[in-house]
C-alpha positions as CSV (number, residue, x, y, z in Angstrom):
1,D,-20.0,-11.4,39.1
2,D,-16.4,-12.6,40.5
3,I,-15.1,-15.6,38.3
4,I,-14.1,-18.4,40.2
5,Y,-11.0,-20.3,39.3
6,E,-11.5,-24.2,39.3
7,P,-8.6,-26.2,37.9
8,R,-10.6,-28.9,36.7
9,I,-13.0,-26.8,35.0
10,A,-10.1,-24.8,33.4
11,A,-8.6,-28.1,32.2
12,M,-11.8,-28.9,30.5
13,I,-12.2,-25.5,29.0
14,A,-8.4,-25.6,27.6
15,E,-9.1,-29.0,26.2
16,A,-12.1,-27.9,24.2
17,L,-10.2,-24.9,23.0
18,S,-7.4,-27.1,21.8
19,H,-9.8,-28.7,19.3
20,R,-11.4,-25.4,18.1
21,L,-10.2,-23.7,14.8
22,P,-12.1,-20.4,14.6
23,S,-13.3,-19.7,11.0
24,T,-13.3,-15.9,11.3
25,D,-11.2,-13.1,13.3
26,A,-14.5,-12.2,15.1
27,E,-15.0,-15.8,16.5
28,A,-11.3,-15.8,17.7
29,R,-11.7,-12.6,19.3
30,D,-15.0,-13.6,21.1
31,L,-13.3,-16.7,22.5
32,L,-10.3,-14.9,23.8
33,E,-12.6,-12.4,25.6
34,L,-14.4,-15.1,27.0
35,C,-11.3,-16.6,28.4
36,E,-9.4,-13.7,29.6
37,G,-11.0,-13.6,33.1
38,M,-9.7,-17.2,33.7
39,V,-6.2,-16.3,32.4
40,R,-5.9,-13.4,34.5
41,L,-6.4,-15.5,37.6
42,G,-3.5,-17.7,36.4
43,S,-4.6,-20.6,34.4
44,L,-1.6,-21.6,32.2
45,L,-3.6,-24.1,30.5
46,I,-6.1,-21.7,29.2
47,A,-3.3,-19.1,28.3
48,D,-1.5,-21.9,26.2
49,A,-4.8,-22.8,24.4
50,C,-5.5,-19.0,23.6
51,E,-2.0,-18.4,22.4
52,S,-2.9,-21.4,20.0
53,L,-6.1,-19.8,18.9
54,A,-4.4,-16.7,18.2
55,F,-1.4,-18.3,16.3
56,S,-4.1,-20.3,14.2
57,R,-5.6,-16.9,13.1
58,A,-1.9,-15.7,12.4
59,L,-1.3,-18.8,10.2
60,H,-4.7,-18.1,8.2
61,H,-3.6,-14.6,7.4
62,N,-0.1,-16.1,6.4
63,R,-1.8,-18.0,3.8
64,S,-4.4,-15.7,2.6
65,N,-4.8,-13.6,-0.5
66,S,-3.9,-16.4,-3.0
67,G,-0.7,-17.1,-1.1
68,N,0.4,-13.7,-0.6
69,S,0.5,-12.8,3.3
70,N,-1.6,-10.2,4.9
71,F,1.4,-9.2,7.1
72,T,-0.4,-6.6,9.1
73,R,-3.2,-9.0,10.1
74,E,-0.7,-11.8,10.6
75,V,1.5,-9.6,13.1
76,Y,-1.9,-8.4,14.9
77,W,-2.6,-12.2,15.8
78,L,0.9,-13.0,16.7
79,L,0.7,-10.1,19.2
80,R,-2.7,-11.5,20.8
81,G,-0.9,-14.6,21.6
82,M,2.0,-12.9,22.9
83,E,-0.1,-10.6,24.8
84,V,-1.9,-13.3,26.6
85,Q,1.2,-14.9,28.0
86,S,3.1,-11.8,28.8
87,C,0.3,-9.4,29.8
88,W,-2.8,-11.3,30.8
89,L,-1.1,-13.8,33.2
90,P,-0.5,-12.8,36.8
91,E,3.0,-11.2,36.9
92,Q,4.5,-14.3,38.8
93,R,3.3,-16.4,36.3
94,R,4.0,-14.6,33.0
95,R,6.0,-16.2,30.1
96,T,7.9,-13.4,28.3
97,L,6.1,-13.0,25.0
98,G,4.9,-16.7,24.7
99,F,6.0,-19.5,22.7
100,A,4.8,-20.3,19.0
101,C,3.7,-16.8,18.7
102,R,7.0,-15.4,19.8
103,R,8.9,-17.6,17.6
104,R,6.9,-16.9,14.5
105,F,7.0,-13.0,15.1
106,D,10.9,-13.2,15.7
107,S,11.2,-15.0,12.4
108,L,8.8,-12.8,10.7
109,C,10.7,-9.8,11.8
110,E,14.3,-11.1,11.3
111,G,13.4,-12.7,7.8
112,S,11.9,-9.4,6.5
113,A,15.0,-7.5,7.6
114,K,17.5,-10.1,5.9
115,D,15.4,-9.9,2.6
116,L,15.4,-6.0,2.6
117,I,19.1,-6.1,3.6
118,A,19.8,-8.5,0.8
119,M,18.0,-6.2,-1.9
120,L,20.0,-3.3,-0.6
121,S,23.3,-4.8,-0.9
122,V,22.6,-6.1,-4.7
123,A,21.6,-2.6,-5.4
124,A,24.9,-1.3,-4.1
125,I,27.3,-3.6,-5.6
126,T,25.7,-4.4,-9.0
127,N,25.9,-2.4,-12.3
128,F,23.0,-3.4,-14.0
129,S,23.7,-3.7,-17.7
130,K,20.0,-4.1,-18.9
131,T,16.9,-1.6,-18.2
132,S,14.8,-4.7,-17.8
133,E,17.2,-6.3,-14.9
134,K,17.3,-2.8,-13.0
135,E,13.6,-2.5,-13.0
136,K,13.1,-6.0,-11.9
137,H,15.4,-5.4,-9.2
138,E,13.6,-2.2,-8.1
139,K,10.4,-4.0,-8.1
140,E,11.6,-6.7,-5.9
141,L,13.3,-3.9,-3.4
142,S,9.8,-2.3,-3.5
143,S,8.1,-5.5,-2.6
144,A,10.5,-6.2,0.3
145,L,10.1,-2.8,1.6
146,Q,6.3,-2.8,1.5
147,A,6.5,-6.3,3.4
148,A,8.7,-4.8,6.1
149,E,6.6,-1.6,6.4
150,D,3.4,-3.7,6.8
151,I,4.9,-5.7,9.5
152,L,6.0,-2.5,11.4
153,E,2.5,-1.2,10.8
154,G,1.1,-4.2,12.7
155,V,3.3,-3.5,15.4
156,L,3.4,0.2,15.9
157,Q,-0.6,0.4,15.8
158,D,-0.9,-2.1,18.7
159,E,-1.1,-0.1,21.7
160,A,-1.0,-3.0,24.1
161,M,2.2,-4.6,22.9
162,V,4.2,-1.4,21.8
163,P,5.6,-0.9,25.4
164,V,6.1,-4.6,26.0
165,L,8.4,-4.8,22.6
166,K,10.4,-1.8,23.4
167,G,13.6,-3.6,23.6
168,H,12.7,-6.5,21.2
169,L,15.6,-7.3,19.0
170,E,14.2,-8.6,15.9
171,A,11.3,-5.6,15.7
172,N,14.1,-3.0,16.3
173,L,16.4,-4.6,13.6
174,L,13.5,-4.4,11.2
175,Q,12.6,-0.7,12.1
176,Y,16.3,0.3,11.5
177,T,16.4,-1.6,8.3
178,V,13.3,0.1,6.9
179,D,14.7,3.4,8.0
180,I,17.8,2.4,6.1
181,A,16.1,1.6,2.9
182,L,14.0,4.9,3.2
183,A,17.2,7.1,3.8
184,D,19.0,5.3,1.1
185,A,16.1,6.1,-1.4
186,K,16.5,9.7,-0.4
187,G,20.2,9.7,-0.9
188,D,20.9,10.5,2.9
189,T,24.0,8.6,3.3
190,V,24.6,10.2,6.8
191,R,21.6,8.7,8.3
192,V,22.2,5.4,6.4
193,A,25.5,5.2,8.0
194,A,24.4,6.2,11.3
195,D,21.7,3.5,11.3
196,I,23.9,0.8,10.1
197,V,26.5,1.7,13.1
198,H,23.6,1.4,15.4
199,C,22.6,-2.1,14.1
200,L,26.3,-3.3,14.4
201,E,27.2,-2.0,17.8
202,E,27.5,-4.0,20.7
203,R,25.2,-3.7,23.7
204,C,24.3,-5.3,26.9
205,L,20.9,-7.0,26.7
206,S,18.6,-7.0,29.7
207,E,19.3,-9.3,32.5
208,G,15.7,-10.6,32.9
209,D,15.2,-11.5,29.4
210,H,18.7,-12.2,27.9
211,G,20.7,-12.8,30.8
212,G,22.7,-9.8,30.4
213,V,24.8,-11.1,27.3
214,V,26.4,-8.7,24.9
215,S,25.0,-8.7,21.4
216,T,24.1,-6.6,18.4
217,L,20.7,-6.0,16.6
218,A,21.9,-7.3,13.5
219,D,23.1,-10.9,13.2
220,P,27.0,-11.1,12.6
221,K,26.2,-13.2,9.4
222,L,24.9,-9.8,8.1
223,Y,28.1,-7.9,8.3
């Protein structure tokens, strides 16, 4: 049957959802599926509530595994919240990638890229005098690389959001940072140099999302 959009009912549903904290991923998925029709009809209140549900699951996975984040699952739920706001709503009512989920996703990608760059920089300029120090750094570098790869895995396996994130600055920076780390491990200095240049070269960002400003993938502080 067709769904009829009634603003007062939508407000009541949104209010109920705002007090709901799903205990499992399955419960959260069921709630989102139940609300999808109303969001597609244009309910901003329910869209915001759905993003909040997705964000709560992302936070759960951020704190799971005895304090060690499950980045792939965290990213999955952040992207669900972003999908609600940027894909489910009617085109004229969409909010590009959402709010809380987007901010956390941006921070996650940029923070992971910075951690990996910091580890690579230390390895490039430090002459480790002790084997134990070198082994410790290699372990930390491996951990940073694994975290970055887990985040990218969560992005790349998400068929719904990959096209939407095509020009996303932080996700692209993370992708190039991982490529640099992998190329560096292979001794491919040509690829490393090319990827570094790509991260630092200026480009004009999209008019719709960024006002057409000129920027770089990497923050100038990383130069």
